[in-house]
PDB file of N, CA, C, O and CB in Angstrom:
ATOM      1  N   MET A   1     199.040 185.882 183.994  1.00  0.00           N
ATOM      2  CA  MET A   1     197.267 185.980 184.365  1.00  0.00           C
ATOM      3  C   MET A   1     196.740 185.040 185.480  1.00  0.00           C
ATOM      4  O   MET A   1     196.914 183.874 185.834  1.00  0.00           O
ATOM      5  CB  MET A   1     196.278 185.506 182.971  1.00  0.00           C
ATOM      6  N   LYS A   2     196.013 186.116 185.859  1.00  0.00           N
ATOM      7  CA  LYS A   2     195.366 185.332 187.436  1.00  0.00           C
ATOM      8  C   LYS A   2     194.730 183.831 186.863  1.00  0.00           C
ATOM      9  O   LYS A   2     194.544 183.777 185.647  1.00  0.00           O
ATOM     10  CB  LYS A   2     193.700 186.500 188.366  1.00  0.00           C
ATOM     11  N   ARG A   3     194.504 183.025 187.404  1.00  0.00           N
ATOM     12  CA  ARG A   3     194.039 181.675 187.719  1.00  0.00           C
ATOM     13  C   ARG A   3     192.586 182.079 187.417  1.00  0.00           C
ATOM     14  O   ARG A   3     192.467 181.666 186.263  1.00  0.00           O
ATOM     15  CB  ARG A   3     194.395 181.037 189.314  1.00  0.00           C
ATOM     16  N   LYS A   4     191.373 182.653 187.762  1.00  0.00           N
ATOM     17  CA  LYS A   4     190.480 182.920 187.733  1.00  0.00           C
ATOM     18  C   LYS A   4     190.010 183.696 186.161  1.00  0.00           C
ATOM     19  O   LYS A   4     188.896 183.486 185.681  1.00  0.00           O
ATOM     20  CB  LYS A   4     190.458 183.463 188.899  1.00  0.00           C
ATOM     21  N   LYS A   5     190.669 184.276 185.723  1.00  0.00           N
ATOM     22  CA  LYS A   5     190.699 184.881 184.191  1.00  0.00           C
ATOM     23  C   LYS A   5     190.751 184.107 183.526  1.00  0.00           C
ATOM     24  O   LYS A   5     189.872 184.002 182.671  1.00  0.00           O
ATOM     25  CB  LYS A   5     191.614 185.678 183.713  1.00  0.00           C
ATOM     26  N   PHE A   6     192.049 182.982 183.613  1.00  0.00           N
ATOM     27  CA  PHE A   6     192.553 181.845 182.840  1.00  0.00           C
ATOM     28  C   PHE A   6     191.413 181.149 182.853  1.00  0.00           C
ATOM     29  O   PHE A   6     191.102 180.750 181.731  1.00  0.00           O
ATOM     30  CB  PHE A   6     193.778 181.066 183.354  1.00  0.00           C
ATOM     31  N   ILE A   7     190.651 180.846 183.739  1.00  0.00           N
ATOM     32  CA  ILE A   7     189.706 179.708 183.487  1.00  0.00           C
ATOM     33  C   ILE A   7     188.358 180.033 182.782  1.00  0.00           C
ATOM     34  O   ILE A   7     187.629 179.159 182.313  1.00  0.00           O
ATOM     35  CB  ILE A   7     189.382 179.077 184.799  1.00  0.00           C
ATOM     36  N   GLU A   8     188.061 181.522 182.743  1.00  0.00           N
ATOM     37  CA  GLU A   8     187.150 182.378 182.257  1.00  0.00           C
ATOM     38  C   GLU A   8     187.435 182.050 180.809  1.00  0.00           C
ATOM     39  O   GLU A   8     186.496 181.526 180.209  1.00  0.00           O
ATOM     40  CB  GLU A   8     187.294 183.891 182.731  1.00  0.00           C
ATOM     41  N   TYR A   9     189.119 182.365 179.790  1.00  0.00           N
ATOM     42  CA  TYR A   9     189.417 182.107 178.941  1.00  0.00           C
ATOM     43  C   TYR A   9     189.020 180.784 178.408  1.00  0.00           C
ATOM     44  O   TYR A   9     188.470 180.592 177.323  1.00  0.00           O
ATOM     45  CB  TYR A   9     190.376 182.387 179.037  1.00  0.00           C
ATOM     46  N   ILE A  10     189.408 179.750 179.423  1.00  0.00           N
ATOM     47  CA  ILE A  10     189.230 178.178 178.986  1.00  0.00           C
ATOM     48  C   ILE A  10     187.982 178.120 178.724  1.00  0.00           C
ATOM     49  O   ILE A  10     187.683 177.476 177.719  1.00  0.00           O
ATOM     50  CB  ILE A  10     189.579 177.025 180.017  1.00  0.00           C
ATOM     51  N   ASP A  11     187.056 178.650 179.388  1.00  0.00           N
ATOM     52  CA  ASP A  11     185.282 178.434 179.420  1.00  0.00           C
ATOM     53  C   ASP A  11     184.746 178.829 178.394  1.00  0.00           C
ATOM     54  O   ASP A  11     183.702 178.347 177.955  1.00  0.00           O
ATOM     55  CB  ASP A  11     184.443 179.168 180.470  1.00  0.00           C
ATOM     56  N   LYS A  12     185.662 180.166 177.637  1.00  0.00           N
ATOM     57  CA  LYS A  12     184.616 180.481 176.383  1.00  0.00           C
ATOM     58  C   LYS A  12     185.819 179.509 175.186  1.00  0.00           C
ATOM     59  O   LYS A  12     185.193 178.981 174.266  1.00  0.00           O
ATOM     60  CB  LYS A  12     184.302 182.794 175.946  1.00  0.00           C
ATOM     61  N   LEU A  13     187.097 179.304 175.150  1.00  0.00           N
ATOM     62  CA  LEU A  13     187.380 178.777 174.497  1.00  0.00           C
ATOM     63  C   LEU A  13     186.206 177.145 174.194  1.00  0.00           C
ATOM     64  O   LEU A  13     185.485 176.917 173.223  1.00  0.00           O
ATOM     65  CB  LEU A  13     188.703 178.862 174.920  1.00  0.00           C
ATOM     66  N   LEU A  14     186.379 176.514 175.121  1.00  0.00           N
ATOM     67  CA  LEU A  14     185.522 175.100 175.277  1.00  0.00           C
ATOM     68  C   LEU A  14     184.283 175.709 174.621  1.00  0.00           C
ATOM     69  O   LEU A  14     183.974 174.972 173.684  1.00  0.00           O
ATOM     70  CB  LEU A  14     185.219 174.407 177.046  1.00  0.00           C
ATOM     71  N   GLU A  15     183.411 176.784 174.720  1.00  0.00           N
ATOM     72  CA  GLU A  15     181.975 177.419 174.518  1.00  0.00           C
ATOM     73  C   GLU A  15     182.017 177.207 173.135  1.00  0.00           C
ATOM     74  O   GLU A  15     181.161 176.546 172.546  1.00  0.00           O
ATOM     75  CB  GLU A  15     181.674 179.056 174.988  1.00  0.00           C
ATOM     76  N   ARG A  16     183.259 177.897 172.429  1.00  0.00           N
ATOM     77  CA  ARG A  16     183.517 178.068 170.773  1.00  0.00           C
ATOM     78  C   ARG A  16     183.714 176.703 170.190  1.00  0.00           C
ATOM     79  O   ARG A  16     182.843 176.313 169.413  1.00  0.00           O
ATOM     80  CB  ARG A  16     184.933 179.007 170.372  1.00  0.00           C
ATOM     81  N   SER A  17     184.598 176.020 170.416  1.00  0.00           N
ATOM     82  CA  SER A  17     184.811 174.566 170.141  1.00  0.00           C
ATOM     83  C   SER A  17     184.165 174.062 169.927  1.00  0.00           C
ATOM     84  O   SER A  17     184.119 173.534 168.816  1.00  0.00           O
ATOM     85  CB  SER A  17     185.179 173.883 170.710  1.00  0.00           C
ATOM     86  N   ASP A  18     182.698 173.790 171.377  1.00  0.00           N
ATOM     87  CA  ASP A  18     181.639 172.842 171.055  1.00  0.00           C
ATOM     88  C   ASP A  18     180.773 173.256 169.923  1.00  0.00           C
ATOM     89  O   ASP A  18     180.220 172.495 169.129  1.00  0.00           O
ATOM     90  CB  ASP A  18     180.802 172.616 172.218  1.00  0.00           C
ATOM     91  N   ALA A  19     180.710 174.812 169.945  1.00  0.00           N
ATOM     92  CA  ALA A  19     179.482 175.378 168.460  1.00  0.00           C
ATOM     93  C   ALA A  19     180.179 174.981 167.629  1.00  0.00           C
ATOM     94  O   ALA A  19     179.560 174.265 166.842  1.00  0.00           O
ATOM     95  CB  ALA A  19     179.024 177.111 168.011  1.00  0.00           C
ATOM     96  N   TRP A  20     181.202 175.094 167.402  1.00  0.00           N
ATOM     97  CA  TRP A  20     181.878 174.755 166.193  1.00  0.00           C
ATOM     98  C   TRP A  20     181.776 173.229 165.571  1.00  0.00           C
ATOM     99  O   TRP A  20     181.941 172.960 164.381  1.00  0.00           O
ATOM    100  CB  TRP A  20     183.270 175.071 166.464  1.00  0.00           C
ATOM    101  N   ARG A  21     181.487 172.340 166.556  1.00  0.00           N
ATOM    102  CA  ARG A  21     181.603 170.698 167.021  1.00  0.00           C
ATOM    103  C   ARG A  21     179.984 170.518 166.474  1.00  0.00           C
ATOM    104  O   ARG A  21     179.860 169.736 165.531  1.00  0.00           O
ATOM    105  CB  ARG A  21     181.973 170.263 169.142  1.00  0.00           C
ATOM    106  N   LYS A  22     178.894 171.086 166.917  1.00  0.00           N
ATOM    107  CA  LYS A  22     178.111 170.865 166.612  1.00  0.00           C
ATOM    108  C   LYS A  22     177.323 171.874 165.283  1.00  0.00           C
ATOM    109  O   LYS A  22     176.199 171.684 164.818  1.00  0.00           O
ATOM    110  CB  LYS A  22     177.741 170.659 167.719  1.00  0.00           C
ATOM    111  N   ASP A  23     177.969 172.583 165.023  1.00  0.00           N
ATOM    112  CA  ASP A  23     177.946 173.392 163.410  1.00  0.00           C
ATOM    113  C   ASP A  23     178.402 171.937 162.643  1.00  0.00           C
ATOM    114  O   ASP A  23     177.619 171.362 161.887  1.00  0.00           O
ATOM    115  CB  ASP A  23     179.417 175.078 163.105  1.00  0.00           C
ATOM    116  N   ALA A  24     179.725 171.432 162.926  1.00  0.00           N
ATOM    117  CA  ALA A  24     180.072 170.578 161.979  1.00  0.00           C
ATOM    118  C   ALA A  24     179.216 169.009 162.046  1.00  0.00           C
ATOM    119  O   ALA A  24     179.119 168.286 161.054  1.00  0.00           O
ATOM    120  CB  ALA A  24     181.632 170.482 162.149  1.00  0.00           C
ATOM    121  N   GLU A  25     178.880 168.809 162.829  1.00  0.00           N
ATOM    122  CA  GLU A  25     177.874 167.403 162.838  1.00  0.00           C
ATOM    123  C   GLU A  25     176.599 167.707 162.342  1.00  0.00           C
ATOM    124  O   GLU A  25     176.018 166.818 161.719  1.00  0.00           O
ATOM    125  CB  GLU A  25     177.586 166.739 164.334  1.00  0.00           C
ATOM    126  N   LYS A  26     175.904 169.087 162.541  1.00  0.00           N
ATOM    127  CA  LYS A  26     174.405 169.591 161.755  1.00  0.00           C
ATOM    128  C   LYS A  26     174.930 169.393 159.643  1.00  0.00           C
ATOM    129  O   LYS A  26     174.265 168.946 158.709  1.00  0.00           O
ATOM    130  CB  LYS A  26     173.981 172.071 162.431  1.00  0.00           C
ATOM    131  N   ARG A  27     176.021 169.836 159.678  1.00  0.00           N
ATOM    132  CA  ARG A  27     176.641 169.740 158.317  1.00  0.00           C
ATOM    133  C   ARG A  27     176.901 168.357 158.040  1.00  0.00           C
ATOM    134  O   ARG A  27     176.876 168.252 156.814  1.00  0.00           O
ATOM    135  CB  ARG A  27     177.935 170.540 158.178  1.00  0.00           C
ATOM    136  N   GLU A  28     177.271 166.621 158.855  1.00  0.00           N
ATOM    137  CA  GLU A  28     177.674 165.422 158.876  1.00  0.00           C
ATOM    138  C   GLU A  28     179.015 165.792 158.146  1.00  0.00           C
ATOM    139  O   GLU A  28     179.441 165.201 157.153  1.00  0.00           O
ATOM    140  CB  GLU A  28     176.672 164.354 158.258  1.00  0.00           C
ATOM    141  N   ASP A  29     179.594 166.803 158.743  1.00  0.00           N
ATOM    142  CA  ASP A  29     181.095 166.831 158.283  1.00  0.00           C
ATOM    143  C   ASP A  29     182.172 166.481 159.251  1.00  0.00           C
ATOM    144  O   ASP A  29     182.984 167.272 159.731  1.00  0.00           O
ATOM    145  CB  ASP A  29     181.443 168.172 157.823  1.00  0.00           C
ATOM    146  N   TRP A  30     182.075 165.066 159.504  1.00  0.00           N
ATOM    147  CA  TRP A  30     182.525 164.563 160.459  1.00  0.00           C
ATOM    148  C   TRP A  30     184.435 164.404 160.984  1.00  0.00           C
ATOM    149  O   TRP A  30     184.847 164.149 162.115  1.00  0.00           O
ATOM    150  CB  TRP A  30     181.813 163.438 160.199  1.00  0.00           C
ATOM    151  N   ASN A  31     185.116 164.612 159.954  1.00  0.00           N
ATOM    152  CA  ASN A  31     186.308 164.950 160.434  1.00  0.00           C
ATOM    153  C   ASN A  31     186.509 166.317 160.936  1.00  0.00           C
ATOM    154  O   ASN A  31     187.585 166.604 161.461  1.00  0.00           O
ATOM    155  CB  ASN A  31     187.160 164.696 159.524  1.00  0.00           C
ATOM    156  N   SER A  32     185.443 167.304 160.808  1.00  0.00           N
ATOM    157  CA  SER A  32     185.858 168.623 161.195  1.00  0.00           C
ATOM    158  C   SER A  32     184.958 167.935 162.938  1.00  0.00           C
ATOM    159  O   SER A  32     185.519 168.302 163.971  1.00  0.00           O
ATOM    160  CB  SER A  32     185.085 170.369 159.948  1.00  0.00           C
ATOM    161  N   ALA A  33     184.251 167.431 163.027  1.00  0.00           N
ATOM    162  CA  ALA A  33     183.722 167.237 164.084  1.00  0.00           C
ATOM    163  C   ALA A  33     184.598 166.630 165.021  1.00  0.00           C
ATOM    164  O   ALA A  33     184.830 167.176 166.100  1.00  0.00           O
ATOM    165  CB  ALA A  33     182.681 166.626 163.892  1.00  0.00           C
ATOM    166  N   CYS A  34     185.091 165.569 164.704  1.00  0.00           N
ATOM    167  CA  CYS A  34     185.707 164.777 165.407  1.00  0.00           C
ATOM    168  C   CYS A  34     187.035 165.862 166.293  1.00  0.00           C
ATOM    169  O   CYS A  34     187.463 166.024 167.436  1.00  0.00           O
ATOM    170  CB  CYS A  34     186.193 163.514 164.325  1.00  0.00           C
ATOM    171  N   PHE A  35     187.235 166.311 165.127  1.00  0.00           N
ATOM    172  CA  PHE A  35     188.784 167.531 165.312  1.00  0.00           C
ATOM    173  C   PHE A  35     187.965 168.252 166.572  1.00  0.00           C
ATOM    174  O   PHE A  35     188.158 167.619 167.610  1.00  0.00           O
ATOM    175  CB  PHE A  35     189.289 169.061 163.503  1.00  0.00           C
ATOM    176  N   TYR A  36     187.208 169.267 166.731  1.00  0.00           N
ATOM    177  CA  TYR A  36     185.705 169.773 167.473  1.00  0.00           C
ATOM    178  C   TYR A  36     185.951 169.037 168.721  1.00  0.00           C
ATOM    179  O   TYR A  36     186.605 169.348 169.716  1.00  0.00           O
ATOM    180  CB  TYR A  36     184.033 169.260 166.649  1.00  0.00           C
ATOM    181  N   GLN A  37     185.367 168.135 168.474  1.00  0.00           N
ATOM    182  CA  GLN A  37     185.635 167.249 169.930  1.00  0.00           C
ATOM    183  C   GLN A  37     186.994 166.936 170.734  1.00  0.00           C
ATOM    184  O   GLN A  37     187.094 166.872 171.959  1.00  0.00           O
ATOM    185  CB  GLN A  37     185.201 165.887 169.670  1.00  0.00           C
ATOM    186  N   GLY A  38     187.945 166.766 169.857  1.00  0.00           N
ATOM    187  CA  GLY A  38     189.000 166.760 170.888  1.00  0.00           C
ATOM    188  C   GLY A  38     189.956 168.286 171.083  1.00  0.00           C
ATOM    189  O   GLY A  38     191.064 168.307 171.618  1.00  0.00           O
ATOM    190  N   GLU A  39     189.508 169.057 170.729  1.00  0.00           N
ATOM    191  CA  GLU A  39     189.705 170.278 171.167  1.00  0.00           C
ATOM    192  C   GLU A  39     189.057 170.488 172.524  1.00  0.00           C
ATOM    193  O   GLU A  39     189.745 170.798 173.496  1.00  0.00           O
ATOM    194  CB  GLU A  39     189.255 171.180 170.198  1.00  0.00           C
ATOM    195  N   VAL A  40     187.390 170.279 172.626  1.00  0.00           N
ATOM    196  CA  VAL A  40     186.593 170.436 173.762  1.00  0.00           C
ATOM    197  C   VAL A  40     187.151 169.201 175.127  1.00  0.00           C
ATOM    198  O   VAL A  40     187.116 169.309 176.352  1.00  0.00           O
ATOM    199  CB  VAL A  40     184.896 170.190 173.147  1.00  0.00           C
ATOM    200  N   LYS A  41     187.571 168.232 174.348  1.00  0.00           N
ATOM    201  CA  LYS A  41     188.200 167.551 176.069  1.00  0.00           C
ATOM    202  C   LYS A  41     189.656 167.768 175.979  1.00  0.00           C
ATOM    203  O   LYS A  41     190.106 167.360 177.050  1.00  0.00           O
ATOM    204  CB  LYS A  41     187.952 165.554 176.437  1.00  0.00           C
ATOM    205  N   ALA A  42     190.681 168.232 175.195  1.00  0.00           N
ATOM    206  CA  ALA A  42     192.012 169.363 176.007  1.00  0.00           C
ATOM    207  C   ALA A  42     191.562 170.040 176.801  1.00  0.00           C
ATOM    208  O   ALA A  42     191.726 169.893 178.012  1.00  0.00           O
ATOM    209  CB  ALA A  42     192.809 170.468 175.219  1.00  0.00           C
ATOM    210  N   TYR A  43     190.442 171.532 175.877  1.00  0.00           N
ATOM    211  CA  TYR A  43     190.186 172.271 177.057  1.00  0.00           C
ATOM    212  C   TYR A  43     189.713 171.350 178.326  1.00  0.00           C
ATOM    213  O   TYR A  43     190.493 171.207 179.268  1.00  0.00           O
ATOM    214  CB  TYR A  43     189.116 173.325 176.699  1.00  0.00           C
ATOM    215  N   GLU A  44     188.631 170.826 178.334  1.00  0.00           N
ATOM    216  CA  GLU A  44     188.571 170.307 179.785  1.00  0.00           C
ATOM    217  C   GLU A  44     189.427 169.642 180.518  1.00  0.00           C
ATOM    218  O   GLU A  44     189.431 169.577 181.748  1.00  0.00           O
ATOM    219  CB  GLU A  44     187.733 169.622 179.930  1.00  0.00           C
ATOM    220  N   ARG A  45     190.200 169.114 179.736  1.00  0.00           N
ATOM    221  CA  ARG A  45     191.287 168.856 180.468  1.00  0.00           C
ATOM    222  C   ARG A  45     192.187 169.687 181.401  1.00  0.00           C
ATOM    223  O   ARG A  45     192.298 169.371 182.585  1.00  0.00           O
ATOM    224  CB  ARG A  45     191.913 168.468 179.717  1.00  0.00           C
ATOM    225  N   VAL A  46     192.844 170.772 180.864  1.00  0.00           N
ATOM    226  CA  VAL A  46     193.342 171.403 181.165  1.00  0.00           C
ATOM    227  C   VAL A  46     192.943 172.577 182.177  1.00  0.00           C
ATOM    228  O   VAL A  46     193.658 173.160 182.992  1.00  0.00           O
ATOM    229  CB  VAL A  46     193.674 171.489 180.302  1.00  0.00           C
ATOM    230  N   LYS A  47     191.746 172.730 181.915  1.00  0.00           N
ATOM    231  CA  LYS A  47     190.605 173.218 182.913  1.00  0.00           C
ATOM    232  C   LYS A  47     190.517 172.501 183.949  1.00  0.00           C
ATOM    233  O   LYS A  47     190.345 173.177 184.963  1.00  0.00           O
ATOM    234  CB  LYS A  47     189.293 173.246 182.418  1.00  0.00           C
ATOM    235  N   ARG A  48     190.571 171.247 184.138  1.00  0.00           N
ATOM    236  CA  ARG A  48     190.849 170.033 185.191  1.00  0.00           C
ATOM    237  C   ARG A  48     191.431 170.498 186.020  1.00  0.00           C
ATOM    238  O   ARG A  48     191.185 170.893 187.160  1.00  0.00           O
ATOM    239  CB  ARG A  48     191.563 168.870 184.853  1.00  0.00           C
ATOM    240  N   LEU A  49     193.006 170.390 184.831  1.00  0.00           N
ATOM    241  CA  LEU A  49     194.548 170.563 185.715  1.00  0.00           C
ATOM    242  C   LEU A  49     194.286 171.997 186.497  1.00  0.00           C
ATOM    243  O   LEU A  49     194.007 171.926 187.694  1.00  0.00           O
ATOM    244  CB  LEU A  49     196.225 170.724 184.479  1.00  0.00           C
ATOM    245  N   VAL A  50     194.346 172.997 186.012  1.00  0.00           N
ATOM    246  CA  VAL A  50     194.258 174.386 186.478  1.00  0.00           C
ATOM    247  C   VAL A  50     193.386 174.247 187.691  1.00  0.00           C
ATOM    248  O   VAL A  50     193.778 174.795 188.722  1.00  0.00           O
ATOM    249  CB  VAL A  50     193.659 175.424 185.373  1.00  0.00           C
ATOM    250  N   ASN A  51     192.086 173.487 187.703  1.00  0.00           N
ATOM    251  CA  ASN A  51     191.125 173.773 189.311  1.00  0.00           C
ATOM    252  C   ASN A  51     192.150 172.739 190.144  1.00  0.00           C
ATOM    253  O   ASN A  51     191.767 172.672 191.312  1.00  0.00           O
ATOM    254  CB  ASN A  51     188.918 173.068 189.365  1.00  0.00           C
ATOM    255  N   GLN A  52     192.917 172.204 189.986  1.00  0.00           N
ATOM    256  CA  GLN A  52     192.998 170.878 190.462  1.00  0.00           C
ATOM    257  C   GLN A  52     194.437 172.058 191.432  1.00  0.00           C
ATOM    258  O   GLN A  52     194.640 172.229 192.634  1.00  0.00           O
ATOM    259  CB  GLN A  52     193.341 169.134 189.041  1.00  0.00           C
ATOM    260  N   GLN A  53     194.755 172.314 190.867  1.00  0.00           N
ATOM    261  CA  GLN A  53     196.160 173.179 191.313  1.00  0.00           C
ATOM    262  C   GLN A  53     195.723 174.660 192.111  1.00  0.00           C
ATOM    263  O   GLN A  53     196.575 175.387 192.622  1.00  0.00           O
ATOM    264  CB  GLN A  53     197.177 173.637 189.704  1.00  0.00           C
ATOM    265  N   LEU A  54     194.295 174.958 192.122  1.00  0.00           N
ATOM    266  CA  LEU A  54     193.698 175.967 192.476  1.00  0.00           C
ATOM    267  C   LEU A  54     193.283 175.179 194.056  1.00  0.00           C
ATOM    268  O   LEU A  54     193.354 175.890 195.058  1.00  0.00           O
ATOM    269  CB  LEU A  54     192.493 176.502 191.305  1.00  0.00           C
ATOM    270  N   HIS A  55     192.921 173.928 194.186  1.00  0.00           N
ATOM    271  CA  HIS A  55     192.728 173.428 195.649  1.00  0.00           C
ATOM    272  C   HIS A  55     193.951 173.058 196.021  1.00  0.00           C
ATOM    273  O   HIS A  55     193.687 172.677 197.161  1.00  0.00           O
ATOM    274  CB  HIS A  55     191.750 172.260 195.882  1.00  0.00           C
ATOM    275  N   VAL A  56     195.413 172.843 195.862  1.00  0.00           N
ATOM    276  CA  VAL A  56     195.770 171.993 196.179  1.00  0.00           C
ATOM    277  C   VAL A  56     197.100 173.294 197.369  1.00  0.00           C
ATOM    278  O   VAL A  56     197.941 172.796 198.117  1.00  0.00           O
ATOM    279  CB  VAL A  56     196.082 170.810 194.787  1.00  0.00           C
TER     280      VAL A  56
END
């Protein structure tokens, strides 16, 4: 998979997890909100690492 395509896929995962986090917060389901926040942070880290590799 090309890196650009991989970044696009990570962006979609980020959007999905962030939407689920916001939904969980609206429902005051704090366990799910924390879980999805963790996913968002993990995807952001992966994206940052891939971007760093692009510039090396």
